[in-house]
C-alpha positions as CSV (number, residue, x, y, z in Angstrom):
1,M,0.0,0.0,0.0
2,S,1.5,3.4,-1.1
3,V,1.7,6.5,1.1
4,G,-0.9,8.2,-1.0
5,E,-3.3,5.3,-0.5
6,L,-2.7,5.3,3.2
7,K,-3.4,9.0,3.4
8,L,-6.5,8.5,1.2
9,N,-7.7,5.9,3.7
10,G,-7.0,8.1,6.7
11,I,-4.1,6.0,7.9
12,R,-0.8,7.7,8.7
13,P,2.2,5.9,7.3
14,R,3.9,5.4,10.7
15,R,0.7,4.2,12.3
16,Y,0.3,1.7,9.5
17,F,3.5,-0.2,10.5
18,L,2.5,-0.3,14.2
19,P,0.7,-3.7,14.0
20,Y,3.6,-5.2,12.2
21,F,6.0,-3.8,14.8
22,V,3.8,-5.4,17.6
23,L,3.8,-8.7,15.6
24,L,7.6,-8.6,15.3
25,L,8.1,-7.7,18.9
26,G,5.8,-10.5,20.0
27,L,7.7,-13.0,17.8
28,L,11.0,-11.8,19.3
29,I,9.7,-12.2,22.8
30,T,8.4,-15.7,21.9
31,A,11.8,-16.6,20.5
32,F,13.6,-15.4,23.7
33,A,11.0,-17.2,25.9
34,A,11.4,-20.4,23.9
35,F,15.2,-20.2,24.2
36,Y,15.0,-19.5,27.9
37,V,12.6,-22.5,28.4
38,W,14.8,-24.7,26.3
39,R,17.9,-23.7,28.2
40,M,16.3,-24.2,31.6
41,A,14.8,-27.5,30.5
42,N,18.1,-28.6,29.1
43,A,19.9,-27.7,32.4
44,Q,17.2,-29.6,34.4
45,D,17.6,-32.6,32.1
46,H,21.4,-32.4,32.4
47,I,21.0,-32.5,36.2
48,R,18.5,-35.3,36.1
49,F,20.7,-37.2,33.7
50,G,23.8,-36.7,36.0
51,T,21.8,-37.8,39.1
52,T,20.5,-40.9,37.4
53,T,23.9,-41.9,36.1
54,Q,25.4,-41.5,39.5
55,E,22.7,-43.6,41.1
56,L,23.1,-46.3,38.5
57,T,26.9,-46.3,39.0
58,T,26.4,-46.7,42.7
59,Y,24.1,-49.6,42.1
60,V,26.4,-51.3,39.7
61,R,29.3,-50.8,42.1
62,G,27.4,-52.0,45.1
63,R,25.5,-55.0,43.8
64,P,28.6,-57.2,43.3
65,R,29.7,-56.3,46.8
66,L,26.6,-58.0,48.1
67,Y,27.5,-61.2,46.2
68,I,31.1,-61.0,47.4
69,E,29.8,-61.0,51.0
70,V,27.8,-64.1,50.2
71,L,30.9,-65.7,48.7
72,R,32.8,-64.9,51.9
73,A,30.1,-66.7,53.9
74,G,30.5,-69.7,51.5
75,T,34.3,-69.8,52.0
76,G,33.7,-69.9,55.7
77,L,31.4,-72.9,55.3
78,F,33.9,-75.0,53.3
79,A,36.9,-73.8,55.4
80,I,35.2,-75.2,58.5
81,S,33.7,-78.3,56.8
82,P,35.7,-79.3,53.7
83,T,33.5,-82.4,53.4
84,T,30.3,-80.5,53.0
85,S,27.8,-82.6,51.0
86,A,25.5,-81.5,48.2
87,A,22.5,-81.5,50.5
88,Q,24.3,-79.4,53.1
89,F,25.4,-76.9,50.5
90,H,21.8,-76.8,49.1
91,N,20.4,-76.0,52.5
92,F,23.1,-73.3,53.0
93,V,22.2,-71.6,49.8
94,E,18.4,-72.0,50.4
95,R,18.6,-70.3,53.8
96,L,20.4,-67.3,52.3
97,E,17.4,-66.7,50.1
98,L,19.7,-65.4,47.4
99,K,17.0,-65.6,44.7
100,H,14.9,-63.0,46.5
101,Q,17.5,-61.1,48.5
102,Y,20.2,-60.8,45.9
103,P,18.7,-61.2,42.4
104,G,21.0,-61.1,39.4
105,A,23.2,-64.1,39.9
106,Q,22.7,-67.3,38.1
107,G,23.9,-69.4,40.9
108,L,26.4,-70.2,43.6
109,G,28.9,-73.0,43.5
110,Y,32.0,-74.6,44.8
111,I,35.2,-75.6,43.0
112,A,37.6,-78.0,44.5
113,R,41.3,-78.0,43.9
114,V,42.4,-81.5,42.8
115,R,45.9,-82.5,42.1
116,R,46.7,-85.1,39.4
117,Q,47.7,-87.9,41.9
118,K,44.4,-87.5,43.8
119,K,42.1,-87.2,40.9
120,D,40.7,-90.7,40.9
121,S,40.2,-90.8,44.7
122,F,38.5,-87.4,44.6
123,I,36.0,-88.6,42.0
124,S,35.2,-91.7,43.9
125,E,34.7,-89.8,47.2
126,T,32.5,-87.2,45.5
127,R,30.3,-89.9,44.0
128,I,29.9,-91.7,47.3
129,R,29.3,-88.5,49.3
130,N,26.7,-87.1,46.9
131,H,25.2,-90.3,45.6
132,S,25.6,-89.2,42.0
133,V,27.6,-89.8,38.9
134,F,30.5,-87.4,38.9
135,K,33.3,-86.8,36.4
136,I,35.8,-84.1,35.5
137,W,35.4,-82.7,32.1
138,P,36.7,-81.9,29.6
139,E,39.2,-84.8,29.7
140,Q,42.7,-83.3,29.8
141,N,46.1,-84.4,31.2
142,R,46.9,-81.7,33.7
143,D,48.9,-81.3,36.9
144,E,45.9,-79.7,38.7
145,Y,42.2,-79.7,38.1
146,N,39.5,-77.3,39.3
147,P,36.2,-79.0,38.8
148,V,32.8,-77.6,39.8
149,V,31.6,-79.9,42.7
150,Y,28.4,-78.1,43.5
151,F,26.3,-75.5,41.8
152,E,23.0,-74.2,43.1
153,A,21.1,-72.5,40.3
154,L,19.1,-69.3,41.2
155,D,17.5,-68.6,37.9
156,N,15.5,-71.7,37.2
157,R,17.6,-72.6,34.2
158,P,19.3,-75.9,33.5
159,H,23.1,-75.6,34.0
160,Q,25.7,-78.1,32.9
161,L,28.4,-77.0,35.3
162,V,29.0,-79.9,37.7
163,G,32.3,-81.5,36.9
164,F,33.4,-78.7,34.5
165,D,37.1,-77.9,35.0
166,M,37.2,-74.1,35.3
167,S,40.9,-74.0,34.7
168,T,40.5,-75.1,31.1
169,E,39.2,-71.7,30.2
170,P,41.9,-68.9,30.2
171,A,39.8,-66.0,31.6
172,R,38.5,-68.1,34.5
173,L,41.9,-69.5,35.2
174,A,43.4,-66.0,35.3
175,A,40.7,-64.8,37.8
176,M,41.1,-67.9,40.0
177,E,44.9,-67.4,40.1
178,T,44.4,-63.8,41.0
179,A,42.0,-64.7,43.8
180,R,44.4,-67.4,45.0
181,D,47.5,-65.2,45.2
182,N,45.7,-62.1,46.7
183,G,43.5,-64.0,49.1
184,L,40.6,-61.8,47.9
185,P,37.6,-62.3,45.6
186,A,38.4,-61.8,41.9
187,A,36.2,-61.3,38.9
188,T,36.8,-62.7,35.4
189,A,37.0,-60.8,32.2
190,R,34.1,-61.0,29.7
191,V,33.6,-64.7,29.2
192,P,31.2,-66.6,26.8
193,L,28.7,-68.8,28.6
194,D,28.0,-71.3,25.8
195,K,30.3,-73.8,27.5
196,D,28.1,-73.7,30.5
197,G,25.0,-74.7,28.7
198,E,23.9,-71.2,27.7
199,E,22.8,-70.3,24.1
200,P,25.6,-69.1,21.8
201,G,26.3,-65.4,22.1
202,E,25.4,-65.2,25.8
203,V,28.2,-63.5,27.8
204,G,28.8,-62.9,31.5
205,F,31.4,-63.0,34.2
206,L,32.2,-65.0,37.3
207,I,33.6,-64.0,40.8
208,F,35.8,-66.4,42.7
209,A,36.6,-66.3,46.4
210,P,39.5,-68.6,47.5
211,V,39.1,-71.2,50.2
212,Y,42.2,-72.1,52.2
213,E,42.9,-75.2,54.3
214,N,42.6,-75.0,58.1
215,D,40.3,-71.9,57.8
216,R,43.1,-69.4,57.5
217,T,44.5,-67.0,54.9
218,P,48.3,-67.5,54.6
219,A,50.5,-64.5,54.6
220,T,52.6,-65.0,51.4
221,D,51.8,-65.9,47.8
222,E,53.7,-69.2,48.1
223,E,51.8,-70.2,51.2
224,R,48.5,-69.3,49.7
225,R,49.2,-71.5,46.6
226,D,50.1,-74.4,48.8
227,A,47.1,-74.0,51.2
228,L,44.5,-73.5,48.5
229,A,41.6,-75.9,48.9
230,G,39.2,-74.5,46.3
231,F,36.9,-71.6,45.4
232,V,33.4,-70.5,46.1
233,F,32.1,-68.8,43.0
234,S,29.1,-67.1,41.6
235,R,28.2,-66.9,38.0
236,F,26.5,-64.0,36.3
237,R,24.8,-63.7,33.0
238,A,25.4,-60.0,32.1
239,A,21.8,-59.4,30.9
240,D,20.3,-60.8,34.1
241,F,22.8,-58.8,36.2
242,M,21.8,-55.5,34.5
243,K,18.2,-56.4,34.7
244,A,18.5,-56.8,38.5
245,I,20.3,-53.4,38.6
246,L,17.6,-51.6,36.5
247,A,14.8,-53.1,38.6
248,I,15.9,-50.8,41.4
249,K,15.5,-47.7,39.3
250,D,13.4,-47.1,36.2
251,T,15.7,-46.0,33.4
252,T,13.6,-46.6,30.3
253,D,14.8,-43.3,28.9
254,I,18.5,-44.0,29.3
255,D,20.6,-46.7,27.6
256,I,23.4,-48.3,29.5
257,S,26.2,-50.3,28.0
258,L,28.5,-52.2,30.4
259,H,32.1,-53.0,29.3
260,D,34.8,-55.0,30.8
261,G,37.9,-52.8,31.0
262,Q,38.5,-49.1,30.7
263,D,37.9,-48.8,26.9
264,P,34.2,-49.2,25.9
265,T,34.5,-51.3,22.7
266,R,32.3,-53.8,21.0
267,E,34.8,-56.6,21.8
268,N,34.6,-56.1,25.6
269,L,30.8,-55.4,25.7
270,L,29.0,-57.2,28.5
271,H,25.5,-55.8,27.9
272,D,23.8,-53.0,26.2
273,T,20.2,-52.1,27.1
274,A,19.8,-50.4,23.7
275,T,19.7,-53.9,22.1
276,S,17.1,-55.2,24.6
277,V,14.4,-52.6,24.2
278,A,12.3,-51.7,21.2
279,P,13.6,-48.6,19.3
280,I,11.2,-45.7,19.1
281,S,10.2,-43.9,16.0
282,G,11.4,-40.5,15.1
283,S,14.9,-39.0,15.2
284,G,17.7,-40.6,16.9
285,F,18.9,-37.4,18.7
286,R,20.6,-38.3,22.0
287,P,21.7,-35.1,23.7
288,F,23.4,-36.6,26.8
289,R,26.2,-39.0,27.2
290,A,28.3,-39.9,30.2
291,Q,31.0,-42.5,31.1
292,S,32.1,-43.8,34.5
293,N,34.4,-46.6,35.8
294,V,33.8,-48.9,38.7
295,E,36.1,-51.4,40.4
296,I,34.5,-54.9,40.7
297,A,36.5,-57.5,42.5
298,G,39.8,-56.4,41.1
299,R,38.6,-55.6,37.6
300,T,37.6,-52.2,36.1
301,W,34.3,-51.9,34.4
302,T,33.2,-49.0,32.2
303,L,29.6,-47.8,32.1
304,V,28.5,-45.7,29.2
305,F,25.2,-43.8,29.7
306,T,23.3,-42.4,26.7
307,S,20.0,-40.7,26.8
308,R,17.2,-41.9,24.6
309,P,15.2,-39.5,22.4
310,E,12.3,-39.7,24.8
311,F,14.5,-38.4,27.7
312,A,13.9,-34.9,26.5
313,A,10.4,-35.4,25.2
314,A,8.9,-33.4,28.1
315,K,11.2,-30.5,27.2
316,G,10.1,-30.7,23.6
317,S,6.4,-30.6,24.4
318,S,6.8,-27.6,26.8
319,L,8.9,-25.8,24.1
320,V,6.1,-26.4,21.6
321,Y,3.5,-25.0,24.0
322,V,5.6,-21.9,24.5
323,V,6.2,-21.4,20.8
324,V,2.6,-22.0,19.8
325,G,1.2,-19.9,22.6
326,G,3.6,-17.0,21.8
327,V,2.8,-17.1,18.1
328,L,-0.9,-17.1,18.8
329,I,-0.7,-14.2,21.3
330,S,1.5,-12.3,18.8
331,L,-1.1,-12.8,16.1
332,L,-3.9,-11.8,18.4
333,L,-2.1,-8.6,19.4
334,F,-1.3,-8.0,15.7
335,G,-5.0,-8.3,14.9
336,L,-6.2,-6.1,17.8
337,T,-3.6,-3.4,17.0
338,R,-4.5,-3.5,13.3
339,A,-8.2,-3.3,14.1
340,Q,-7.5,-0.3,16.4
341,V,-5.5,1.4,13.8
342,K,-8.2,1.0,11.2
343,A,-10.9,2.1,13.7
344,R,-8.9,5.2,14.6
345,A,-8.4,5.9,10.9
346,A,-12.1,5.6,10.4
347,I,-12.9,7.9,13.3
348,E,-10.4,10.5,12.0
349,R,-11.9,10.3,8.5
350,T,-15.4,10.9,10.0
351,A,-14.0,13.8,12.1
352,S,-12.4,15.2,9.1
353,K,-15.7,15.1,7.2
354,L,-17.5,16.7,10.1
355,Q,-14.9,19.5,10.1
356,N,-15.3,20.0,6.4
357,S,-19.1,20.2,6.8
358,E,-18.7,22.6,9.7
359,R,-16.5,24.9,7.6
360,K,-19.0,24.8,4.8
361,V,-21.9,25.7,7.1
362,R,-19.9,28.5,8.7
363,K,-19.0,29.8,5.3
364,T,-22.7,29.6,4.2
365,L,-23.7,31.5,7.3
366,T,-21.0,34.1,6.8
367,D,-22.0,34.6,3.2
368,R,-25.7,35.0,4.2
369,E,-24.8,37.6,6.8
370,R,-22.8,39.4,4.2
371,A,-25.7,39.3,1.8
372,E,-28.1,40.6,4.4
373,E,-25.8,43.3,5.3
374,A,-25.4,44.3,1.7
375,L,-29.1,44.3,1.3
376,R,-29.6,46.5,4.3
377,E,-27.0,48.9,2.9
378,S,-28.7,48.9,-0.5
379,E,-32.1,49.6,1.0
380,E,-30.7,52.4,3.1
381,R,-29.1,54.0,0.1
382,Y,-32.3,53.6,-1.9
383,R,-34.3,55.2,1.0
384,E,-31.9,58.2,1.3
385,L,-32.1,58.7,-2.5
386,I,-35.9,58.7,-2.6
387,E,-36.2,60.9,0.5
388,N,-33.8,63.5,-0.8
389,A,-35.2,63.6,-4.3
390,N,-36.8,67.0,-5.4
391,D,-39.4,65.2,-7.4
392,I,-42.5,63.6,-6.0
393,V,-42.0,59.8,-5.5
394,F,-44.7,57.6,-4.2
395,T,-45.8,54.0,-4.5
396,L,-49.2,52.4,-5.0
397,D,-50.6,49.0,-4.3
398,L,-52.6,46.9,-6.7
399,D,-55.8,48.7,-5.6
400,G,-54.4,52.1,-6.4
401,N,-53.9,53.2,-2.8
402,V,-50.8,55.2,-1.9
403,T,-48.5,53.1,0.3
404,S,-45.4,55.4,0.6
405,M,-44.1,58.7,-0.5
406,N,-41.0,60.9,-0.1
407,S,-40.7,64.2,1.7
408,A,-40.9,66.2,-1.5
409,V,-44.7,65.5,-1.5
410,E,-45.0,67.2,1.9
411,R,-43.0,70.3,0.7
412,L,-45.0,70.8,-2.5
413,T,-48.5,70.0,-1.2
414,G,-48.3,71.3,2.3
415,F,-49.9,68.2,3.7
416,S,-48.1,65.8,6.0
417,R,-47.3,62.3,5.0
418,E,-49.9,60.8,7.3
419,E,-52.6,63.1,6.0
420,L,-51.8,62.3,2.5
421,L,-51.9,58.5,3.2
422,K,-55.4,58.9,4.7
423,M,-56.8,60.6,1.7
């Protein structure tokens, strides 16, 4: 709209841009408000994410400690009674109520240290004591064997562990040697569990606690190696272990990957919750990521926390509300301001018309007054001319009666004007 059209419509050019200024100002305020809401929500999400990751780190660090205490109790049992039977071990585990009190472990077991010269006698004694068929497998010619004598499952799954020589698997042997030499519980690295009857691809870890003869812990490494009687151990399927951890705190909006070692790689991955939950639709934007390390029975684990897209869903919805609300309010103010500008322009046009009408009326009245004044002056000059004339001047009506006369009639006739009018 041109300036001439604006003036024609009664809208001043500056006033015409006022609604658009209000609209621009409203949109700017909306943008700043949306940015402020986003920043505050992002800060709150960051705090919530940090708090959640700290809590989960504490749970991951603390849960194995509970199992380690159970293993210590088991070492005490076998240190006091080396000839503990399968029934006695079963009663021991059952009274601990591990399935309910300490979920996450697949089971608790005992490994005996068997030297080559005592292998046959050990197998015979174990069969007699437990009234079962017992053999050490896999068959290998070794100086020392570490077969599983007892294993009490806690996850209601069949396990083929009894008789399995743990020292045939390098990662388990390394953990047992560490526990033996240090006299402390030791965890294995990431180990596949398919040898233990699990499905291919299942991974986990084991924790071994050493049992020494005569219920004592020798002072030197050499003495510990000589006095070693066996190990009490607990086996963990990584997925079940993390499931027990996550049961404590709801973390459906955060993915957790657990790695053995300080470098989170695919090769040392124990479990990743991202592969155990259904992916959500939409973008894969993950704004928060954190990493922490925990020490578990002599090994370092790495926890990687990554927020899922729904972690910030509440922030996104509140931001949408702010933007939509701000835009609607801005448009409303724009409409109101524009309506006011148009209404004011209409009022000013009406007022201008009234002023023009008033000026016309005043001009008409002034012209009429001037015409009346001119008429009076004309009549006065005509009257003076008639009165001062030397000739007789008179007027008659339609009936022939004299209606007026000048003073010359009085001078020439000697009669007064009233007398002459009565004649």
